[in-house]
TORTORDO-743965 format. One record per residue (C-alpha): x, y, z; residue in one letter. Coordinates in pm, whole numbers, plus 50000, padded with zeros to 5 digits. Layout:
N
XYZA...
# end
This chain:
161
409126328735336X406496306235148X405106271335181X407136249334997X409466273834838X412346284435134X412786317935259X414866347835198X417266366735385X418536407235198X421356414935447X422126455235403X425746458335548X427366492435567X429776505935301X431676528735522X434526503735512X434636477935283X437986473835059X437286458634748X440186446434499X439556468734223X440376471533798X441086509733722X439626519733394X439886548633177X437076562532969X438016595632820X439496616433058X438116599733406X438866567533541X436326541633691X436386509333933X434956473233823X435226447534133X437816427734062X435276394334098X432896405033843X436276399033564X436756373733390X439386389833107X439926412732925X441216416232527X441436441032237X438666434931983X440156420531624X438306433231337X435126412931277X435026405231616X432276427331714X428646426531478X425046437831509X422576421831500X418896439031529X417196434731838X419756426632011X422436452431977X426426451931917X427876417532045X431566403532085X433356375931979X434576355832325X436056321532262X433296310232019X430546327932233X428506361132090X428466386232454X426086420632439X428526453832430X428056478532697X429506506532581X430436522832924X431376561532751X428166559432530X426316552032811X428106577333047X427956596632800X431446607832754X431756624032419X436066615332437X435876578532493X437276554632208X434286545631985X436696524231758X436576480931961X439806475231762X441436503931981X439536504032310X439516473132582X436556447132648X436796437632974X434476404433017X431846408433317X430146384433494X426776384233698X425276355033828X425436330533496X425366364333259X428326380233073X428126414332962X431426430232745X432376465332912X434356487532661X436436507132829X439336530732613X442096514532817X443686498433139X444636513933439X445726490133680X444496470133943X444226480234355X442726476734616X440476506834745X438506518635019X434726527234924X432906556735004X429436554235005X428026585134714X424866589834918X420986580235034X420006603134716X421686587634440X421066546934549X419566523834307X419146554634091X423106557233873X424826526733796X427466529734064X427826511634334X430256541734570X433536563334514X436756555334574X440116583634620X442936567734396X446196563534480X446576606634268X444176624434465X441436612934226X437876605534239X437376575634059X433616562034097X432486523334082X430696505333886X427826481133984X428446453733807X424896437933831X423616467533663X425816471433388X424836434733350X421116444933323X421626467633054X423276445332836X419276425632846X417396451432806X416946468532386X419566485032232X417336517332237X417446520432589X420416507332651X421416537932460X419046562232657X
# end
């Protein structure tokens, strides 16, 4: 508590039985889950929609505004991910008042998944909020959209690292 400014409360809830609705996306041969509540829209960029601005990295034109682009495959070191934005899908994420475009290879579907925690050794160290077992038996990592949005706030050299 700070006099004249208010009080901040932080609630931590266990993820053991949390169920979320998620957008399942493909990058390379892998599947990832984006919490649906953070997804504003998705689209295939047209030629000329993506540009590089010195000191700001790549930007995508979204409804007349330039939104920073985060290439998920590049960030996670997945070499077989699509590099040409016109052959990929841009997923517009919102976290608070910030927006970022996440470039993925394709959309797989929308599913309700049970979140499984990753364990204490991964807490705060990865761009993942948990994992889920998908209908085909594969494990899908659930993206932490807040950390993805923070990626777009860093310089391009930090984002690629």
